[in-house]
Every structure is written in C-alpha cells, then in structure tokens.
C-alpha positions in Angstrom: 163.0 26.9 38.8 163.1 28.8 35.5 162.8 26.6 32.4 164.9 27.2 29.3 162.1 26.3 26.9 159.9 29.1 28.2 162.8 31.6 27.9 163.5 30.5 24.3 159.9 30.7 23.4 159.8 34.3 24.6 163.0 35.1 22.6 161.4 33.8 19.4 158.0 35.4 20.1 159.5 38.8 20.8 162.0 38.6 17.9 164.9 39.1 20.2 168.4 38.5 18.8 170.1 37.4 22.0 169.4 36.1 25.5 171.8 36.8 28.4 171.8 34.7 31.5 173.9 35.8 34.5 173.9 35.4 38.2 172.4 38.4 40.1 170.2 39.8 37.3 167.0 38.7 35.6 167.3 37.2 32.1 168.1 39.9 29.6 167.1 40.0 25.9 168.4 42.2 23.1 165.5 43.8 21.2 166.2 46.1 18.2 169.8 46.3 19.4 168.9 47.4 23.0 169.2 45.3 26.2 165.9 44.7 28.0 165.6 42.9 31.4 162.7 40.5 31.9 160.3 41.1 34.7 161.4 38.1 36.7 163.5 37.6 39.9 167.3 37.7 39.5 169.0 34.4 38.6 170.8 32.5 41.3 174.0 30.4 40.8 171.8 27.3 40.9 169.5 28.7 38.2 172.3 29.3 35.7 173.8 25.9 36.3 170.5 24.2 35.8 169.7 26.2 32.7 173.2 25.5 31.3 172.9 21.7 31.9 169.5 21.5 30.3 171.0 22.4 26.9 174.8 21.6 27.1 176.2 18.2 26.2 178.6 16.3 28.4 181.5 17.1 26.0 180.8 20.8 26.2 180.4 20.7 30.0 183.8 19.1 30.3 185.3 21.8 28.0 183.7 24.4 30.3 185.2 22.8 33.4 188.7 22.5 31.8 188.9 25.8 29.8 186.4 28.1 31.4 184.1 28.3 28.3 182.5 26.5 25.5 180.5 27.3 22.3 178.0 25.2 20.5 174.8 25.3 18.5 171.5 23.5 18.9 168.0 23.3 17.4 165.0 24.3 19.5 162.5 22.0 17.8 161.6 23.3 14.4 161.2 26.9 15.7 164.8 28.2 15.5 168.5 27.4 16.1 170.6 29.0 18.8 174.3 29.6 18.9 175.4 29.4 22.6 178.4 30.7 24.5 178.8 29.3 28.0 181.5 30.8 30.2 182.6 31.3 33.8 182.8 34.7 35.4 183.5 35.5 39.0 183.3 31.8 39.7 179.7 31.6 38.3 178.3 30.2 35.1 176.9 32.7 32.5 175.4 32.1 29.0 174.6 34.1 25.9 172.3 32.6 23.3 172.1 34.1 19.8 168.9 33.3 17.9 169.4 31.9 14.3 166.3 31.9 12.2 165.4 28.6 10.5 164.4 30.6 7.4 167.2 31.3 4.9 166.8 34.8 3.4 167.4 35.5 -0.2 170.0 37.9 -1.6 167.2 40.4 -2.3 165.7 40.0 1.2 168.9 41.1 2.8 169.2 44.1 0.5 172.3 43.3 -1.5 172.4 44.7 -5.1 171.8 42.3 -8.1 175.5 42.6 -9.0 176.3 40.3 -6.1 174.5 37.4 -7.7 176.9 37.7 -10.7 179.9 37.6 -8.4 178.5 34.4 -6.8 178.6 32.6 -10.1 182.3 33.2 -10.5 184.4 30.0 -10.2 187.2 31.4 -8.0 188.2 34.2 -5.7 187.9 35.4 -2.1 184.5 36.8 -1.1 184.7 38.5 2.4 181.9 39.6 4.6 183.0 41.9 7.4 181.5 43.8 10.3 181.2 43.9 14.1 179.7 41.1 16.1 175.9 40.9 15.6 176.0 42.7 12.2 174.4 39.8 10.3 177.5 38.4 8.7 176.4 34.8 9.2 173.0 35.6 7.7 174.6 37.2 4.6 176.9 34.2 4.1 174.0 31.8 4.5 172.1 33.6 1.8 175.1 33.5 -0.6 175.6 29.7 0.0 171.9 29.1 -0.4 171.9 31.0 -3.8 174.8 28.8 -5.0 173.2 25.7 -3.6 170.0 26.3 -5.5 171.4 27.5 -8.8 174.7 25.7 -9.4 176.0 22.2 -9.2 178.9 22.5 -6.8 180.5 20.8 -3.8 180.2 23.3 -1.0 182.2 22.8 2.2 181.6 25.0 5.2 183.7 25.2 8.4 182.0 26.8 11.3 182.4 27.2 15.1 179.6 26.2 15.7 177.4 25.4 12.7 174.6 27.9 12.6 172.5 27.6 9.4 171.8 24.1 8.2 171.9 23.8 4.3 170.0 20.8 2.7 171.4 19.4 -0.5 169.7 21.1 -3.5 171.5 21.4 -6.8 174.8 21.3 -5.0 176.2 18.9 -2.4 176.8 20.7 0.9 179.3 19.3 3.5 179.2 21.2 6.9 182.0 20.5 9.4 182.1 21.9 12.9 185.4 23.0 14.4 186.2 21.0 17.5 183.7 18.2 16.6 184.5 17.2 13.0 187.9 18.8 12.6 190.4 20.4 14.9 190.9 24.0 13.5 190.0 26.3 10.7 193.4 26.1 9.0 193.6 22.3 9.2 190.0 22.2 7.8 191.0 24.3 4.8 194.1 22.2 4.1 192.1 19.0 4.2 189.3 20.5 2.1 191.6 20.9 -0.9 191.7 17.1 -1.1 187.9 16.8 -1.0 187.0 18.1 -4.5 185.6 21.4 -3.3 184.2 24.1 -5.6 183.1 26.5 -2.8 184.7 26.8 0.7 183.2 28.8 3.6 185.4 29.7 6.5 183.3 30.8 9.5 186.0 33.1 10.9 189.4 34.1 9.7 190.8 34.7 13.1 194.5 34.0 12.9 197.5 34.1 10.5 197.4 30.4 9.7 193.7 30.5 8.7 194.1 33.7 6.7 197.1 32.2 4.9 195.3 28.9 4.1 192.3 30.9 2.9 194.3 33.0 0.5 196.0 29.8 -0.8 192.6 28.1 -1.4 191.3 31.2 -3.3 194.5 31.3 -5.4 194.3 27.6 -6.3 190.9 28.0 -8.1 188.2 27.9 -5.5 185.5 30.3 -4.5 186.2 31.0 -0.8 183.9 32.9 1.6 185.2 34.2 4.9 184.5 36.7 7.7 186.5 39.3 9.6 185.6 41.7 12.4 186.5 44.8 10.5 184.5 47.8 9.1 185.1 48.9 5.5 187.0 47.4 2.6 190.2 49.4 3.2 190.4 48.4 6.9 189.8 44.8 5.9 192.7 44.7 3.5 195.0 46.4 6.0 194.0 43.9 8.7 194.9 41.0 6.4 198.2 42.5 5.4 199.1 43.4 8.9 198.5 39.9 10.1 201.6 38.8 8.3 205.3 39.4 9.3 206.8 42.5 7.7 209.0 40.5 5.3 205.9 38.8 3.8 203.6 41.8 3.4 204.6 42.7 -0.1 204.0 39.2 -1.3 200.6 39.2 0.5 199.6 42.4 -1.3 200.4 40.8 -4.6 198.4 37.6 -3.6 195.4 39.7 -2.5 195.4 41.8 -5.7 194.9 38.5 -7.6 192.8 36.4 -5.2 190.4 38.9 -3.7 187.1 39.3 -5.4 184.8 41.2 -3.2 184.5 42.7 0.3 181.1 43.4 1.8 181.1 45.3 5.1 177.8 45.6 6.9 176.0 46.9 10.0 172.4 46.6 11.2 170.3 49.7 12.0 166.9 49.9 13.7 164.0 50.6 11.3 162.3 54.0 11.6 159.0 52.4 12.5 160.6 50.6 15.4 160.1 47.0 14.3 163.1 45.1 13.1 166.4 46.2 11.6 167.7 46.9 8.2 171.2 46.1 6.9 173.5 48.8 5.5 176.3 47.6 3.2 179.6 48.8 1.9 180.6 46.9 -1.2 184.0 46.7 -2.9 184.5 44.7 -6.1 188.0 44.0 -7.2 188.8 46.0 -10.4 192.1 46.4 -12.2 192.4 49.9 -10.6 191.8 48.5 -7.0 194.1 45.6 -7.6 196.8 48.1 -8.6 196.2 50.2 -5.4 196.5 47.0 -3.3 199.8 46.0 -5.0 201.2 49.5 -4.5 200.0 49.7 -0.9 197.8 52.7 -1.6 194.9 51.3 0.4 193.8 54.8 1.5 192.6 55.5 -2.1 190.3 52.6 -2.3 187.3 54.5 -1.0 187.5 56.9 -3.9 187.4 54.0 -6.3 184.4 52.5 -4.5 182.6 55.9 -4.7 183.0 56.0 -8.5 182.4 52.3 -9.0 178.6 52.2 -9.0 178.5 50.4 -12.4 180.2 47.5 -10.8 177.7 47.4 -7.9 180.0 49.2 -5.5 178.9 51.6 -2.7 180.2 53.2 0.4 178.6 52.6 3.8 177.7 56.3 4.2 176.0 56.4 0.8 173.9 53.3 1.7 172.9 54.8 5.1 171.9 58.0 3.5 169.8 56.2 0.9 168.0 54.3 3.8 167.4 57.7 5.5 166.2 59.3 2.3 163.6 56.6 1.9 162.7 57.0 5.5 163.7 53.5 6.4 165.9 54.7 9.3 166.0 57.7 11.6 168.4 60.6 11.3 169.9 59.8 14.7 170.6 56.2 13.8 172.1 57.2 10.5 174.5 59.6 12.2 175.4 57.0 14.9 176.4 54.4 12.3 178.0 56.5 9.6 181.8 56.6 9.0 182.2 60.3 8.4 179.6 62.3 10.4 180.7 65.7 9.0 180.3 64.7 5.4 177.0 63.0 6.2 175.7 66.2 7.9 176.7 68.2 4.8 174.9 65.7 2.5 171.7 66.0 4.6 171.9 69.8 4.6 172.3 69.9 0.8 169.3 67.5 0.4 167.1 69.9 2.4 165.5 66.9 4.1 163.7 67.3 7.4 164.5 65.1 10.4 162.6 64.3 13.5 159.9 66.8 14.4 160.2 68.5 11.0 163.4 70.3 11.9 166.2 70.5 9.4 169.3 68.4 9.9 171.3 71.6 10.8 168.8 72.6 13.5 168.7 69.1 14.9 172.5 68.8 15.1 172.8 72.2 16.8 170.0 71.6 19.3 170.6 68.0 20.3 172.4 67.7 23.7 174.6 64.7 24.5 172.6 61.9 26.0 173.8 59.1 28.3 173.1 55.4 27.7 172.4 52.9 30.5 176.1 52.6 31.3 176.4 56.4 31.9 178.7 57.0 28.9 178.0 60.2 26.9 176.5 59.5 23.5 176.1 62.0 20.7 172.8 61.8 18.9 
C-alpha cells in the first residue's frame, strides 16, 4: 500500500507544485509546469480511498459523500502546507494536492517593483491580483499581507477556502477565517468583518456577484481590500467585474470602481531558462485620474495605452515584462512567445532588438523555421 507521507516527501524534495492521484494511473507530479508520472504501479480504487482517508477529516469525508467533492488545507509537519481538492470521478475518488511553501517570500523576492510597497501603505482601496489557476496569486497576496503585518499596526482579516499561508502576529493582528469552517461564505464573511474593526481585508476569491459587491462596498467604506479573480490583464479584470452585475447597475459599478479600485496586478509563471524553477511575469495597473476617467466612461479598451505610458507610477504591460525577462536571459524565446498577449508585436520587438534566440538564430529565423509541435494530449502547439 502506497503511503501518503512518502509521496509528499517526494513532492517537496523535487520542488513539484502539484500531486495528482487518480485510479488507473501512477501518481503524477507537476514539475516546472509539466506533468510527470512517477515510476510506480497504477493506483487502484482501494489505493486512492486509503490515501484520501489518511489526510481527510471526518467532516470533509462527509462533505465528499454528500456533495461529491471537498477542499481543505493541512500542514505536513514543519516541511510544507498542502491545499487539497478531493473529488469523485467515474465513481472513484481522486485528489489533487497543491504544495504551499512554509516560507513567505518578500515583495522583492517575487519580482514586484518597489512602487507596490507604496501602494500597500495606503489606508483604503481595492488591490486585485489576477491570473489563471497556478499562477502564484496566493503567494503574491501572502507577500503583501506579510509586508503590512511586519511594517504597519493594523487589524488584518483574511477569508480563504481553505487557509493556505499561516501569518503569525507581528506588528499587526492577523485574523484568518476559513470558509465553511469559521464562516459560511465569502460575502457573509465580508459583511461581518465590517463590525470587527478591520484595517485590511483579504478575500481569497471573488467568485460571484454577492462577494464582488460586498468587496467593493468594503473598499468604498475606507478599508484596504485584497482580492483575486481568474482573469488576465487589467482591462479584462475590470470588464469581468462590471459584467457580473445586471445591466441596469453597470453604470453605477463603473463609478464605484473608478473611486474604489487602487491597483490590478495580473501575473503568470514562466519556466526559467536554466530549467530550474519558474519566474513570475506581471502586468501592473495603478489607478490614476486618467484611468479612473476611462473606467467611468466605459472606455476600458484604452487602459492598455495608459499602462504603457505609466512607468513612472510603477505600471507595466505583461508583454513588456516578458520581453525584459527574455532580454536578461531569464526565460527562453519559446516560453515568452507562448505566454505573451500579442505574439505579432512581441516578434516585431525581438526583431528590432536584434537578439538571438535558441541556437544563435535570430527571432525571425526561429519563427519561420519552427514547425507546430504536439503536446502529450495530441493538440497542436505553436512554439
């Protein structure tokens, strides 16, 4: 019988981000963004049930039986924490475990510009971190909370599902509440938090209209509010928030956002050129009078132009950040092109720079010669 502690030790030793456990296949880990199967026999139904029960509480097992899935977090000794999703598929039990480092990274460690530290000292506003699943949003938020915790005397309240990073009390008091355990839902948690003398509120995920509305209200009423959305880019994030509301409320929401929004950081993780670890690429939008005006007028499509010319405020576009990583040889040309927003503009930028890519070829030669490859699922993928 396979033991969960040996699997978790392997995940930590290899630096894997995730562990997948499913019937009919060996355990699979995600290394540098790629899935890698372990050299072990395939798991049986009995294996996955035993592995699940070894780390899942009775309450969560009951939730799995009643609803077909459950999420929770747990500490693996003092080595790391894991966020766990247990679910049923084809009548069997499956699990995905995401590794959460015990070490809190600093703002500098995750590559955010110094201007972000200034934003974190503001007393009010909505600070959003966005990106796809697995892009490091939780790590960025934990770094921001740790910065405030160490430097300012605040009451910080976090709402997470489940709690990922544990924050000890430093200069601030930190209250961490888990959805489903300490409080019923995100929107209920935000409403109750307003009576708990908060200075800073963190909402683990703004996933529905009620939570988004409560978060905007909290930011409007004089609190610094952190939240996440699964969007890419500041413009798409603003559109997503506005579109979550009924049509007859959208004009009012644009006005509220133009006053309450402070910053949007969109991010993705890219494999390092040397093959060990990943580096974060960020798009950063800071609310200025010009951007506030564009939001009120509904001219969201012009926000990228303001970001491009807003370097003095610490702003940058995703593609500019990716190109800077490539210019400094932190990432490979292929990975930059895979993650960029506008491949044609990026290709033109590389051509103009005269930089060589893999094998000493120019970007133009590489782009012309590279055939379409297929990933493990058989789908064509442009490199």
